[in-house]
C-alpha positions in Angstrom: 78.4 -31.2 33.5 81.1 -29.2 33.7 85.0 -30.3 34.4 88.8 -30.4 33.5 87.2 -31.9 30.0 85.3 -29.0 28.9 88.6 -26.6 29.0 88.7 -26.6 25.1 84.8 -25.4 24.0 85.4 -22.9 21.2 83.8 -20.3 23.2 87.0 -18.0 23.7 85.9 -17.0 20.2 82.4 -16.6 20.7 80.5 -13.6 22.3 78.8 -13.6 25.7 75.2 -14.1 24.0 76.6 -17.5 22.6 78.5 -18.7 25.8 74.7 -17.9 27.9 73.4 -20.1 25.0 75.2 -22.9 25.5 74.9 -22.5 29.5 71.0 -23.0 28.7 70.8 -25.4 26.5 73.6 -27.4 28.9 70.8 -27.3 31.8 67.7 -27.8 29.4 69.8 -31.3 28.0 70.5 -31.9 31.8 67.5 -31.5 33.7 64.9 -32.2 30.9 65.8 -34.1 28.3 68.4 -36.9 30.1 66.0 -37.8 32.8 63.1 -38.6 29.7 65.3 -40.6 28.1 64.4 -44.1 29.6 60.7 -42.9 28.0 62.3 -41.8 24.7 63.9 -44.7 23.7 61.2 -47.1 24.0 59.1 -45.6 22.0 55.5 -45.5 21.2 52.3 -42.8 22.1 54.1 -42.7 25.5 57.3 -41.5 23.7 55.6 -39.2 21.1 54.2 -37.1 24.0 56.9 -37.0 25.8 58.6 -35.4 23.0 56.1 -33.3 22.1 56.4 -31.5 26.1 60.0 -31.2 25.3 59.6 -29.4 22.1 56.9 -26.9 23.3 59.3 -26.7 26.2 62.1 -25.7 24.3 59.8 -22.9 22.6 59.1 -21.3 25.7 62.4 -21.2 26.1 63.7 -19.7 23.1 65.9 -22.8 22.3 64.0 -23.6 19.2 65.8 -25.4 16.1 68.5 -22.6 17.2 70.7 -23.1 13.9 67.9 -23.1 11.1 67.3 -20.0 9.2 65.7 -17.2 10.9 63.2 -16.5 7.7 61.8 -20.3 8.1 61.1 -19.8 11.6 64.3 -21.0 13.1 67.2 -19.1 15.7 69.3 -18.1 13.0 72.4 -18.5 14.0 75.7 -19.0 12.0 77.5 -22.6 12.2 80.1 -21.9 13.9 78.5 -20.3 16.3 76.2 -23.2 17.0 79.2 -25.1 16.6 79.9 -23.7 20.2 76.7 -25.2 21.8 76.3 -28.7 19.7 78.4 -30.7 21.9 76.3 -30.0 24.7 73.0 -30.3 22.6 74.7 -33.5 21.7 75.1 -35.5 25.0 72.0 -36.8 24.6 70.9 -38.4 21.7 66.9 -37.2 21.9 68.6 -33.8 22.1 68.3 -32.4 18.8 64.9 -33.6 18.3 64.0 -32.1 21.2 65.1 -29.0 20.4 64.7 -28.8 17.1 67.7 -29.1 15.6 67.5 -32.4 14.2 66.5 -31.4 10.1 69.5 -29.5 9.7 71.1 -31.2 7.2 68.0 -31.7 5.5 66.6 -28.3 5.6 70.3 -26.9 4.6 70.2 -29.5 1.7 66.6 -28.6 0.2 67.1 -24.7 0.3 70.4 -25.1 -1.6 68.9 -27.5 -4.1 65.5 -27.7 -4.0 63.1 -26.5 -6.2 60.8 -23.4 -5.8 57.9 -25.5 -4.8 60.1 -27.9 -2.9 61.0 -24.9 -0.6 58.1 -23.2 -0.3 56.1 -26.3 0.4 58.6 -27.9 2.8 61.1 -26.2 4.4 59.4 -23.9 6.9 56.9 -27.0 8.3 60.3 -28.4 8.8 61.7 -26.6 10.8 58.4 -26.0 13.1 59.0 -30.3 13.5 55.6 -30.8 11.7 57.4 -32.5 9.0 60.1 -35.7 9.3 62.4 -36.0 6.5 65.5 -38.9 6.2 67.8 -39.5 3.5 68.5 -43.2 2.3 71.7 -43.6 0.2 73.1 -47.3 1.2 71.3 -50.3 0.0 71.7 -53.8 1.0 74.7 -56.1 -0.7 76.2 -52.7 -1.5 79.7 -51.5 -0.1 77.8 -47.9 1.2 81.4 -46.2 0.5 80.7 -46.8 -2.9 77.7 -44.8 -4.3 79.0 -45.8 -8.2 77.2 -48.9 -7.2 73.9 -47.3 -6.9 71.0 -49.9 -8.3 68.1 -47.7 -7.5 66.5 -46.1 -10.5 64.5 -43.1 -11.4 63.4 -42.9 -15.0 61.3 -39.7 -17.0 57.9 -40.2 -17.4 56.0 -39.0 -20.4 54.9 -36.2 -18.1 58.2 -35.1 -16.8 57.7 -36.7 -13.3 59.8 -39.9 -12.3 59.2 -43.4 -11.4 61.8 -44.5 -8.9 62.7 -48.6 -8.3 65.3 -49.4 -5.8 65.8 -50.9 -2.1 67.9 -48.6 0.5 69.0 -49.7 4.0 70.0 -48.4 7.5 67.6 -45.4 6.5 67.3 -43.7 10.0 63.8 -42.8 10.9 62.8 -43.9 7.8 59.1 -45.3 9.9 58.2 -41.8 10.7 59.1 -39.7 8.3 56.7 -37.4 5.4 59.7 -37.3 3.1 62.8 -39.3 2.1 66.0 -38.1 0.1 66.9 -41.2 -2.2 69.8 -41.3 -4.3 68.7 -42.9 -7.4 70.6 -43.6 -11.2 68.9 -41.3 -13.7 71.3 -41.9 -16.4 73.9 -44.7 -17.4 74.2 -48.0 -15.7 75.8 -49.0 -12.4 79.3 -48.1 -11.9 79.0 -44.7 -14.0 80.5 -41.4 -12.3 77.7 -39.4 -13.7 74.3 -40.2 -13.7 73.6 -40.2 -10.2 70.8 -37.8 -9.2 68.9 -37.0 -6.0 64.9 -37.1 -5.5 62.7 -36.0 -3.2 60.2 -38.8 -2.4 57.1 -38.1 -0.4 56.8 -41.3 2.0 52.8 -41.3 1.3 53.3 -42.5 -2.4 52.1 -45.4 -3.8 54.9 -47.9 -3.8 56.6 -46.8 -1.2 57.1 -48.7 2.2 59.0 -49.8 5.3 60.4 -53.4 4.5 61.7 -53.9 8.1 63.5 -52.0 11.3 67.5 -52.6 11.5 68.3 -52.6 15.3 72.2 -51.2 15.5 73.5 -53.1 18.6 70.0 -53.4 19.9 69.1 -49.5 19.3 66.1 -49.1 16.6 66.0 -46.5 14.2 67.2 -47.9 11.6 65.1 -49.5 8.3 65.2 -51.2 5.2 63.3 -49.4 2.6 61.4 -50.5 -0.8 60.4 -48.2 -3.6 58.4 -50.0 -6.4 57.9 -47.8 -9.1 57.2 -44.8 -7.0 56.0 -42.1 -8.8 57.8 -38.3 -8.0 57.0 -35.2 -9.2 59.5 -33.7 -11.6 60.1 -30.6 -9.3 61.3 -33.0 -6.3 64.5 -33.5 -8.5 67.2 -32.0 -6.3 69.6 -29.9 -8.2 69.6 -29.7 -12.3 69.7 -33.5 -12.2 73.2 -36.0 -12.2 74.8 -33.9 -9.3 74.2 -36.1 -7.0 77.7 -37.0 -5.6 78.5 -32.9 -5.5 75.2 -32.4 -3.1 75.8 -35.9 -1.1 79.4 -34.6 -0.4 78.1 -30.9 1.1 75.7 -33.0 3.0 78.5 -35.4 4.8 80.7 -32.9 5.5 78.5 -31.1 7.0 76.9 -34.0 9.0 80.5 -35.8 10.3 81.1 -32.7 11.5 77.9 -31.9 13.4 78.5 -36.2 14.3 81.5 -35.4 15.6 80.5 -32.3 18.0 77.7 -34.1 19.3 79.6 -37.4 19.8 82.0 -35.3 22.5 79.0 -33.9 24.2 78.2 -37.8 24.9 82.2 -38.6 25.3 82.1 -35.3 28.4 79.0 -36.7 29.8 81.0 -40.7 30.2 83.7 -39.0 31.4 81.5 -36.9 34.3 80.1 -40.4 35.3 84.0 -42.0 35.4 84.9 -39.3 37.7 82.0 -39.0 39.7 82.6 -42.7 40.4 86.1 -42.5 41.2 85.1 -39.5 43.5 82.4 -41.1 45.6 82.6 -45.1 45.3 85.7 -46.5 47.9 86.3 -50.1 49.0 88.4 -52.0 51.5 91.5 -50.3 50.0 90.2 -47.2 49.8 88.4 -44.6 47.4 88.7 -45.6 43.2 90.1 -42.2 42.8 93.2 -42.8 44.9 93.8 -46.5 42.8 96.5 -45.5 39.9 94.8 -47.8 37.5 91.8 -45.7 37.7 93.8 -42.4 37.2 95.1 -43.8 34.1 91.5 -44.0 33.0 91.0 -40.8 33.7 94.2 -39.5 32.4 93.8 -40.9 28.7 90.2 -40.3 28.5 91.2 -36.7 29.6 94.0 -36.8 26.9 91.4 -38.3 24.0 88.5 -35.4 24.6 91.1 -32.7 25.0 93.1 -33.7 21.7 90.2 -34.5 19.6 88.0 -31.4 20.4 90.8 -29.1 18.4 90.5 -31.6 15.6 86.7 -31.1 15.3 86.7 -27.7 15.5 89.5 -27.1 13.1 86.8 -29.1 10.5 84.0 -26.6 11.7 86.0 -24.0 11.1 86.9 -24.5 7.1 83.4 -25.3 7.0 82.0 -22.3 7.8 84.2 -20.5 6.0 83.1 -22.4 2.3 86.8 -24.0 2.3 87.8 -27.7 2.0 87.5 -29.4 4.8 88.0 -33.5 3.3 91.0 -33.9 5.2 90.3 -32.1 8.5 86.5 -33.7 8.5 88.4 -37.4 7.8 90.7 -36.6 10.5 88.0 -35.4 13.1 85.6 -38.5 12.1 88.1 -41.3 12.9 89.1 -39.5 16.0 85.6 -38.5 17.6 84.6 -42.0 16.6 87.5 -43.8 18.7 87.3 -41.4 21.2 84.0 -42.0 22.2 84.3 -45.6 22.3 87.3 -45.4 24.4 86.3 -42.7 26.7 83.0 -44.8 27.5 84.7 -47.7 27.7 86.9 -46.5 30.6 83.7 -45.6 32.1 82.1 -48.6 32.1 85.2 -50.2 33.4 85.7 -47.9 36.4 81.7 -48.7 36.8 82.5 -52.4 37.4 78.8 -54.2 36.2 77.2 -51.4 37.1 78.5 -49.9 34.1 76.7 -52.8 32.2 73.2 -52.8 33.6 70.2 -50.0 32.9 71.0 -47.8 35.8 73.3 -45.4 33.9 73.3 -44.7 29.9 77.1 -45.9 30.0 75.8 -49.4 27.7 74.2 -46.6 25.2 77.0 -44.5 24.8 79.0 -47.2 24.6 77.2 -49.1 21.5 76.9 -45.1 20.0 81.1 -44.8 19.9 81.2 -48.8 18.7 78.5 -48.0 15.6 80.0 -45.0 15.0 83.3 -46.5 13.6 81.0 -47.8 11.0 78.2 -45.8 10.3 78.9 -42.2 8.0 82.1 -44.0 6.7 83.8 -46.7 8.5 87.4 -45.6 9.8 89.1 -47.7 7.0 87.5 -45.7 4.2 88.3 -41.9 6.0 92.0 -43.6 6.8 92.7 -44.3 3.2 91.3 -41.4 1.9 92.8 -38.9 3.8 96.2 -40.7 3.6 95.8 -40.8 -0.2 95.2 -36.9 -0.5 98.1 -36.0 1.5 100.3 -38.4 -0.2 99.1 -36.8 -3.4 99.3 -33.3 -2.7 102.8 -34.6 -1.0 103.9 -35.7 -4.5 102.9 -32.7 -6.2 104.6 -30.3 -3.7 108.0 -31.8 -4.3 110.4 -29.5 -5.4 109.3 -26.4 -3.4 109.6 -25.4 0.1 108.8 -28.1 2.6 106.5 -25.9 4.7 104.6 -25.5 1.5 104.7 -28.6 0.2 103.4 -29.8 3.9 100.5 -26.6 4.1 98.9 -28.3 0.9 98.7 -31.9 2.3 96.8 -30.5 5.3 93.9 -28.5 3.3 93.9 -31.4 0.4 
């Protein structure tokens, strides 16, 4: 899928091996994953069998779990190296699952903050694709952007284990998960900043149930879950307790940046389809490509792609260096979500009625773009958070050189 939209992909900073890996991942997703999307989207036994076949092919091709730790069975790619090919992998929603990189967030979190038992018992199985896990933070009737209002509670039992009760929703992949990481209040009352913890809950535990599926604009994969006095082993507490916000912050920064990379891949896919349609579709007034309004769609989409990529890769670089990337991640998340919606909307417009039907992936890509502006934090959250941080830092920098003040603001 090479065209003008891929001029900037970060590969200039990578070696020949990463460039070659990116080409192989791109080819695998285009030739093996995308043709299977209809079956995979439908779910059920056929989808399970198709995914298993794709995973076996990815292993045989040496493309399995590329960004996951080598000592756990992954490819061992550093995050910045993986970012150079994550866009190609994420061009299909099913790419990360087929290529084994889907558990990257959970494996990273459990490896950093899990107990010895958690790391020994689960990590290799997660990397191998033998187990699946998910993350439950948002609750019904509670703003997802305000974790301080978390109502789920976890109480210590006499034997040191935890008793967890509460309800979560918009939990991705909960129906097929073996483990779920739950944010719960272990101390204090609702609204307190302290006292929030993360616990790893086996989903086969008595008292755990999936309440219902929550289709997002018609797409499956999100669920509401309930925990009714679920017993959780003491050593399934992540971190030292009370540090859920710090751990969640790490996870969200990495997760949002990964999503941005994948949204770039999906937008690039929509851009390619739009250009192909414009170049090959003709009418009584000549080829679509000769129409100025179609050229406007192409230009605006290309501009959105080209201006968003550097923002995303700037966030990647800071996260890879272990630096504060909150401002850069916020900018990238808003820009990438808007860009995906804009590019797919233009592609649909150029396709006409065909862009609304089942013969192209455009309806799915557009749906993903619209949902992206709410999931993982709505645009408004990131806009206000970034602006407040910049203005606060600007105020602190008053009296110093203007260049110094602006530099502080960009790294807030």
